[in-house]
C-alpha positions as CSV (number, residue, x, y, z in Angstrom):
1,M,-23.0,-13.8,-3.8
2,A,-25.8,-11.5,-2.7
3,A,-26.5,-8.5,-4.9
4,H,-26.5,-6.1,-2.0
5,L,-24.1,-6.5,1.0
6,K,-23.6,-4.4,4.1
7,I,-19.8,-4.3,4.5
8,L,-17.9,-2.8,7.4
9,I,-14.2,-2.0,6.9
10,V,-12.2,-1.5,10.1
11,T,-8.9,0.3,9.8
12,D,-6.4,2.1,12.0
13,A,-4.9,3.7,9.0
14,W,-7.0,6.6,7.8
15,R,-7.0,10.3,6.8
16,P,-5.1,12.5,7.1
17,Q,-2.5,9.9,6.5
18,V,-1.4,9.7,2.9
19,N,-0.3,6.2,2.0
20,G,-1.1,3.2,-0.1
21,V,-3.3,1.5,2.6
22,V,-5.5,4.6,3.0
23,R,-5.8,5.1,-0.8
24,T,-6.6,1.4,-1.3
25,L,-9.4,1.4,1.3
26,E,-10.9,4.7,0.1
27,V,-11.1,3.5,-3.5
28,L,-12.4,0.1,-2.4
29,G,-15.3,1.7,-0.6
30,E,-16.1,4.0,-3.5
31,D,-16.1,1.1,-6.0
32,L,-18.1,-1.2,-3.7
33,T,-20.7,1.6,-3.3
34,A,-20.8,2.0,-7.1
35,L,-21.6,-1.7,-7.3
36,G,-24.6,-1.2,-5.0
37,H,-23.2,-2.3,-1.7
38,D,-23.6,-0.4,1.6
39,V,-20.1,0.3,3.0
40,R,-19.2,1.8,6.3
41,Y,-15.8,2.5,7.9
42,A,-14.6,2.2,11.5
43,T,-11.5,4.5,11.7
44,P,-9.7,6.6,14.3
45,E,-11.7,9.6,12.9
46,G,-13.9,11.1,15.6
47,R,-12.4,8.9,18.4
48,F,-10.1,9.7,21.3
49,T,-6.6,9.1,19.9
50,A,-2.9,9.3,20.8
51,P,0.2,9.5,18.6
52,M,1.8,6.2,17.7
53,P,5.2,5.7,19.3
54,T,8.1,6.6,17.0
55,Y,5.6,7.8,14.3
56,P,3.5,10.7,15.8
57,E,1.9,11.5,12.4
58,I,-0.1,8.3,12.9
59,R,-2.8,8.6,15.6
60,L,-4.2,5.4,17.2
61,A,-7.7,5.1,18.7
62,L,-7.5,4.5,22.5
63,F,-10.0,2.0,24.1
64,P,-12.3,1.9,21.1
65,R,-14.0,-1.4,21.9
66,R,-17.2,-0.3,23.6
67,R,-18.2,2.2,20.9
68,L,-17.1,-0.1,18.1
69,E,-19.3,-2.9,19.5
70,K,-22.3,-0.6,19.4
71,E,-21.5,0.3,15.8
72,I,-21.1,-3.3,14.7
73,R,-24.3,-4.4,16.4
74,G,-26.2,-1.4,15.0
75,F,-25.1,-1.8,11.5
76,A,-25.3,-5.6,11.5
77,P,-22.9,-6.1,8.6
78,D,-23.0,-9.0,6.2
79,A,-19.2,-8.9,6.1
80,V,-16.5,-7.4,8.3
81,H,-13.1,-6.7,6.9
82,I,-10.3,-5.9,9.4
83,A,-7.6,-4.1,7.4
84,T,-5.0,-3.4,10.1
85,E,-3.6,-4.9,13.3
86,G,-3.9,-1.8,15.5
87,P,-6.3,-1.0,18.4
88,L,-9.4,-0.9,16.2
89,G,-8.4,-4.1,14.4
90,L,-7.8,-5.8,17.7
91,S,-11.2,-4.6,19.1
92,A,-13.0,-5.7,15.9
93,R,-11.4,-9.1,16.1
94,A,-12.5,-9.6,19.7
95,I,-16.0,-8.4,19.0
96,C,-16.4,-10.7,16.0
97,I,-15.2,-13.7,18.0
98,K,-17.5,-12.8,20.9
99,Y,-20.6,-12.8,18.7
100,G,-19.5,-15.4,16.2
101,I,-19.3,-13.0,13.3
102,A,-17.2,-14.2,10.4
103,F,-14.5,-11.7,9.4
104,S,-11.7,-11.3,6.8
105,T,-8.3,-9.6,7.3
106,S,-5.6,-8.2,5.0
107,F,-1.9,-7.9,5.4
108,H,-0.7,-4.5,4.3
109,T,2.4,-3.9,6.5
110,R,5.4,-6.1,7.0
111,F,5.3,-5.8,10.8
112,P,8.4,-8.0,11.5
113,E,10.6,-5.7,9.4
114,Y,8.8,-2.6,10.7
115,V,9.4,-3.6,14.3
116,K,13.0,-4.6,13.7
117,A,13.8,-1.2,12.1
118,R,12.5,0.6,15.2
119,F,13.0,-1.9,18.0
120,P,15.8,-4.3,17.1
121,M,15.7,-5.9,20.5
122,V,12.2,-7.5,19.8
123,P,12.6,-11.0,18.3
124,S,11.1,-11.4,14.8
125,D,9.8,-14.8,15.8
126,L,7.7,-13.2,18.5
127,V,6.1,-10.7,16.0
128,W,5.4,-13.6,13.5
129,R,3.7,-15.6,16.3
130,W,1.5,-12.6,17.2
131,L,0.5,-12.1,13.6
132,R,-0.5,-15.7,13.2
133,W,-2.6,-15.3,16.4
134,F,-4.3,-12.1,15.0
135,H,-5.1,-13.4,11.5
136,G,-5.7,-17.1,12.4
137,P,-9.5,-16.9,13.0
138,A,-10.1,-15.0,9.8
139,T,-12.1,-16.8,7.0
140,A,-9.8,-15.2,4.5
141,M,-6.4,-13.4,5.0
142,M,-5.8,-11.2,1.9
143,V,-2.4,-10.5,0.5
144,A,-1.5,-8.3,-2.5
145,T,0.7,-10.7,-4.5
146,E,1.4,-14.3,-5.3
147,S,4.9,-14.1,-3.9
148,L,3.6,-12.7,-0.7
149,R,1.1,-15.5,-0.5
150,R,3.8,-18.1,-0.8
151,E,5.9,-16.3,1.8
152,M,3.1,-16.0,4.3
153,A,2.2,-19.7,3.7
154,G,5.8,-20.5,4.6
155,H,5.3,-18.6,7.9
156,G,2.3,-20.8,8.8
157,F,-0.6,-18.6,7.7
158,A,-3.7,-20.2,6.3
159,H,-6.9,-19.2,4.3
160,L,-4.7,-17.0,2.1
161,R,-6.4,-15.2,-0.8
162,I,-5.0,-12.7,-3.4
163,W,-6.4,-9.2,-3.3
164,S,-4.3,-7.2,-5.8
165,R,-4.1,-3.5,-6.2
166,G,-5.1,-1.2,-9.1
167,V,-4.7,2.4,-10.2
168,D,-7.3,5.0,-11.1
169,V,-6.0,5.8,-14.6
170,A,-8.5,8.6,-15.0
171,R,-7.0,10.4,-12.0
172,F,-3.3,9.4,-12.6
173,H,-2.3,10.4,-16.2
174,P,0.4,12.3,-18.0
175,V,0.0,16.0,-17.7
176,P,1.3,17.7,-20.9
177,G,3.7,20.5,-20.2
178,A,4.2,19.6,-16.5
179,A,7.6,20.7,-15.3
180,M,9.7,21.4,-12.3
181,P,12.4,24.1,-12.2
182,F,15.2,21.6,-11.5
183,D,18.1,20.2,-13.5
184,Q,17.2,17.2,-15.7
185,P,16.8,14.3,-15.4
186,I,14.4,14.3,-12.4
187,W,14.4,11.2,-10.2
188,L,11.3,11.1,-8.0
189,Y,10.4,9.2,-4.8
190,A,6.9,9.6,-3.6
191,G,5.8,8.1,-0.3
192,R,6.4,8.1,3.5
193,V,9.7,9.5,4.6
194,A,10.4,6.7,7.1
195,V,13.0,4.2,7.9
196,E,11.2,1.2,6.6
197,K,11.1,2.8,3.1
198,N,14.9,2.6,2.8
199,I,14.8,6.0,1.2
200,E,18.5,6.8,2.0
201,A,19.6,4.1,-0.4
202,F,18.1,6.4,-3.1
203,L,19.3,9.8,-1.7
204,A,22.9,8.6,-1.4
205,L,23.2,7.6,-5.1
206,D,25.4,9.6,-7.4
207,L,23.0,10.4,-10.2
208,P,22.9,13.1,-12.8
209,G,20.2,15.8,-12.5
210,T,18.0,16.2,-9.5
211,K,16.5,13.9,-6.8
212,V,13.0,14.9,-5.6
213,V,11.1,13.6,-2.7
214,A,7.3,14.0,-2.4
215,G,6.2,12.9,1.0
216,D,6.3,13.5,4.7
217,G,7.3,11.4,7.7
218,P,9.5,11.2,10.8
219,L,12.8,11.1,8.9
220,L,12.1,14.3,6.8
221,P,13.9,16.8,9.1
222,A,17.0,14.7,9.4
223,L,17.2,13.7,5.7
224,S,16.5,17.2,4.4
225,E,19.4,18.5,6.6
226,K,21.7,15.6,5.5
227,Y,21.0,15.9,1.8
228,P,20.6,19.6,1.1
229,Q,20.9,19.0,-2.7
230,V,17.7,16.9,-2.7
231,R,14.4,18.8,-3.3
232,F,11.9,17.9,-0.6
233,L,8.4,18.9,-1.7
234,G,6.5,17.6,1.4
235,A,3.3,15.6,1.2
236,L,1.5,16.0,-2.2
237,S,-1.9,14.8,-3.2
238,G,-4.5,15.3,-5.9
239,E,-3.4,17.3,-9.0
240,A,-0.2,18.4,-7.3
241,L,1.0,14.7,-7.0
242,V,-0.1,13.9,-10.6
243,A,1.8,17.0,-11.8
244,A,4.9,15.9,-9.8
245,Y,4.8,12.4,-11.4
246,S,4.3,13.9,-14.9
247,A,7.2,16.4,-14.5
248,S,9.7,13.7,-13.5
249,T,11.9,11.4,-15.6
250,V,12.2,8.2,-13.5
251,F,10.3,6.9,-10.5
252,V,12.7,5.4,-7.9
253,F,11.3,2.9,-5.4
254,P,14.0,2.0,-2.8
255,S,11.8,0.0,-0.4
256,R,12.6,-3.6,0.3
257,T,9.6,-4.3,2.6
258,D,6.4,-3.0,0.9
259,T,3.8,-5.7,0.3
260,F,2.8,-4.1,-3.1
261,G,3.8,-0.5,-3.7
262,L,0.7,1.3,-5.1
263,V,2.9,4.2,-6.1
264,L,4.5,2.1,-8.7
265,L,1.2,1.9,-10.6
266,E,0.5,5.6,-10.1
267,A,3.9,6.5,-11.5
268,L,3.5,4.2,-14.5
269,A,0.0,5.6,-15.2
270,C,1.6,9.1,-15.4
271,G,4.2,7.8,-17.9
272,L,7.2,7.2,-15.6
273,P,9.4,4.1,-15.9
274,V,10.4,2.6,-12.5
275,A,13.7,1.7,-10.9
276,A,13.6,-0.6,-7.9
277,Y,15.2,-3.6,-6.2
278,P,14.2,-7.1,-7.4
279,V,12.1,-7.8,-4.3
280,P,8.5,-8.9,-3.6
281,G,6.3,-6.0,-4.5
282,P,8.2,-4.6,-7.5
283,V,8.9,-8.0,-8.9
284,D,5.2,-8.8,-8.7
285,V,4.0,-5.5,-10.1
286,V,6.6,-4.8,-12.8
287,G,8.9,-7.8,-12.9
288,P,9.5,-10.0,-16.0
289,Q,6.6,-12.3,-15.1
290,A,4.3,-9.2,-15.1
291,Q,5.5,-8.4,-18.6
292,G,7.0,-5.2,-17.2
293,G,10.4,-5.5,-18.7
294,A,9.9,-2.6,-21.1
295,V,8.7,-0.2,-18.3
296,A,10.9,-1.0,-15.3
297,A,14.5,-1.8,-14.3
298,L,15.0,-4.0,-11.3
299,D,18.6,-4.5,-10.0
300,E,20.3,-5.2,-6.7
301,D,22.4,-2.2,-7.6
302,L,19.9,0.6,-7.3
303,E,22.1,3.0,-9.2
304,A,22.3,0.6,-12.1
305,A,18.5,0.2,-12.0
306,C,18.1,4.0,-12.1
307,L,20.4,4.3,-15.2
308,K,18.6,1.5,-17.0
309,A,15.2,3.1,-16.2
310,L,16.6,6.4,-17.6
311,A,17.4,4.6,-20.8
312,I,13.8,3.4,-20.9
313,A,12.5,6.9,-20.4
314,R,14.6,8.2,-23.3
315,A,13.8,5.4,-25.7
316,P,10.4,4.0,-24.5
317,G,9.4,0.6,-25.8
318,I,6.2,-1.4,-26.0
319,P,4.3,-1.3,-23.8
320,T,4.8,2.3,-22.6
321,P,4.5,2.8,-18.8
322,R,1.0,4.3,-19.4
323,E,-0.1,1.3,-21.5
324,F,1.2,-1.1,-18.8
325,A,-0.8,0.7,-16.1
326,L,-4.0,0.6,-18.1
327,R,-4.1,-3.2,-17.6
328,H,-4.5,-2.8,-13.8
329,S,-8.0,-1.5,-13.1
330,W,-9.5,-1.0,-9.6
331,R,-12.7,-2.7,-10.6
332,A,-10.9,-6.0,-11.1
333,C,-9.4,-5.7,-7.7
334,T,-12.8,-4.8,-6.1
335,L,-14.4,-7.9,-7.6
336,Q,-11.5,-9.9,-6.3
337,F,-12.1,-8.5,-2.8
338,L,-15.8,-9.4,-3.0
339,R,-14.9,-13.0,-3.9
340,N,-12.7,-13.2,-0.8
341,I,-15.2,-12.0,1.8
342,V,-16.8,-15.2,2.8
343,V,-20.5,-14.4,3.4
344,E,-21.7,-17.7,1.8
345,P,-20.1,-21.1,1.7
346,D,-17.3,-21.3,-0.8
347,P,-18.1,-24.3,-3.1
348,D,-14.4,-24.8,-3.8
349,Q,-13.9,-25.4,-0.1
350,A,-16.9,-27.7,0.3
351,G,-16.3,-31.4,1.3
């Protein structure tokens, strides 16, 4: 592979959103730059946007194609990576096909489940068909885990490559003395407060101590009113988020639809054991095959998983959550991404 590449990353998900997709793409760009590559982003920033239906915190670029085409032709990238299936992603796809530019894609959001949660009248088969159309021309469609690769292959997707996720263990680390003025133990959820995160499965549990939510989203007003005993901290980032992780006892991940769950590794890096359902994402990151049995509890009974994780927190084994997280570096993920962007013929696919 060439020593210096011009790489364009196209994404509809960008700041000020705080989520795993944005963090992943930010770190990817930083690491690619550190490796000597020239990275540019095409995002909604600086474009005419409108709020996304049912999720006004997310703003989508409107009619971005003309300007995006000028940007692509001016930059003349060696590789184009389309990270999302929104208006910018659709425009980039059309431009690349028009000019015969090879591009890769990635699958970050389970759109069939996402659409079903908001618009149950839309048939899932129709969404899957649209996704196959969108990703079909890509030289590589990147997914975060092996179980997701098998699932997507079963839905008829091709050119599937693994692009895993990592954690910045220098940024996410235990903070000695970190505390919150709440009854112990502290059960933390960090992420979007939205229907697809299944957060109410956590909030409704009968657990000792205090449930804490760090995040913002469309369900925040309704859930904060329905569960007044839960401490809602709003969106946190930087040192405030690291401190919240470090001050908690167990990290609870109630989602059944995440393709990975970057927050799992962030929590582990800060020393927290994890409680989650045994579904793709958690199973891949901290399940038995990931040698995560000593740092996580996965159970179809989320309350049982929480109590098992509490036992781990009170009697940590080997590896500790922090030691487990140290095995998952961002650099390894970046090199995986570079191998996936097809800018030269892949000898493994020749003949």
